[in-house]
C-alpha positions as CSV (number, residue, x, y, z in Angstrom):
1,M,0.0,0.0,0.0
2,N,1.4,3.4,-1.0
3,T,0.8,5.9,1.9
4,D,1.2,9.6,1.6
5,I,0.7,12.0,4.5
6,T,0.3,15.7,3.8
7,I,0.5,18.3,6.6
8,R,-1.0,21.7,6.1
9,H,-0.8,24.9,8.2
10,F,1.3,23.5,11.0
11,E,4.6,21.6,11.7
12,A,3.9,18.0,12.7
13,S,6.2,16.2,15.1
14,E,7.6,12.8,14.3
15,R,5.3,11.4,17.0
16,I,2.2,12.6,15.0
17,K,3.6,11.3,11.8
18,E,4.3,7.8,13.3
19,Y,0.9,7.7,15.0
20,A,-0.8,8.5,11.7
21,M,1.2,5.8,9.9
22,D,0.4,3.2,12.5
23,E,-3.3,4.0,12.4
24,V,-3.5,3.9,8.6
25,N,-1.6,0.6,8.5
26,R,-4.3,-0.9,10.7
27,L,-6.7,-0.5,7.8
28,I,-4.9,-3.4,5.9
29,K,-6.6,-5.8,8.4
30,Y,-10.0,-4.9,7.0
31,H,-9.1,-5.0,3.3
32,D,-5.8,-6.3,2.1
33,R,-6.0,-4.9,-1.5
34,I,-5.7,-1.3,-0.7
35,V,-3.8,0.3,-3.6
36,S,-3.1,3.8,-2.1
37,C,-3.9,5.8,1.0
38,K,-3.6,9.6,1.3
39,M,-3.9,11.3,4.7
40,I,-4.2,15.0,5.1
41,L,-3.7,16.6,8.4
42,D,-4.8,20.2,8.6
43,R,-5.1,22.9,11.3
44,T,-8.0,25.4,10.7
45,K,-9.8,28.0,12.7
46,E,-12.4,25.4,13.7
47,G,-9.9,22.9,14.9
48,E,-7.7,20.1,13.7
49,M,-8.8,17.9,10.8
50,A,-7.8,14.5,9.6
51,E,-8.9,13.3,6.2
52,I,-8.2,9.9,4.7
53,N,-8.7,9.0,1.0
54,I,-8.3,5.3,0.1
55,H,-8.3,3.8,-3.3
56,I,-9.2,0.2,-3.9
57,A,-9.3,-1.2,-7.4
58,G,-12.5,0.4,-8.8
59,K,-13.6,2.1,-5.6
60,D,-12.6,5.2,-3.6
61,F,-13.4,5.8,0.1
62,N,-13.1,9.1,2.0
63,S,-13.5,10.0,5.7
64,T,-13.0,13.3,7.5
65,Q,-12.9,14.1,11.2
66,L,-12.6,17.6,12.8
67,T,-11.9,17.9,16.6
68,N,-9.7,20.1,18.9
69,D,-7.0,17.4,19.1
70,I,-5.1,15.9,16.1
71,F,-4.9,12.5,17.7
72,K,-8.6,12.4,18.2
73,S,-9.1,13.5,14.6
74,I,-6.9,10.7,13.3
75,D,-8.7,8.1,15.5
76,G,-12.1,9.3,14.3
77,A,-11.2,9.4,10.6
78,V,-9.7,5.9,10.9
79,D,-12.7,4.6,12.7
80,K,-15.0,6.0,10.0
81,M,-12.8,4.4,7.4
82,V,-12.9,1.0,9.1
83,S,-16.7,1.2,9.2
84,Q,-16.8,2.0,5.5
85,L,-14.4,-0.9,4.7
86,K,-16.4,-3.4,6.8
87,K,-19.6,-2.4,5.0
88,Y,-17.9,-2.7,1.6
89,V,-16.5,-6.2,2.4
90,D,-19.8,-7.4,3.7
91,R,-21.7,-6.3,0.6
92,K,-19.1,-7.5,-1.9
93,F,-18.0,-10.8,-0.5
94,K,-20.8,-12.1,1.7
95,R,-23.7,-12.4,-0.7
C-alpha cells in the first residue's frame, strides 16, 4: 500500500507522523488490497482535521474528522474508514 501524508498549516512532530502511519496501517486488516492511501492533516480556525482517502481497485473511500486534538481527529477518521471498509467487504464478499 502506498501511503502519503500531507500536513497543512502546522509543523507536525515525528510522533504525530508515526501515529498517523500506524493507524493507517491498521486498515490493511480490514481489506488487504488497498492500492493507495492519502492522509491530510490540517489545522483550521475550527480545529484540527484529519482526512483519509483510500483507493481500492475500482472504488474510492473518504473520511474526515474535525476535533480540537489531532490525535482524536486521526482516530475518528480511521474509525469511520474502518466502518466503510467493513460495509464494503460485507456487501461485496458475503452475498
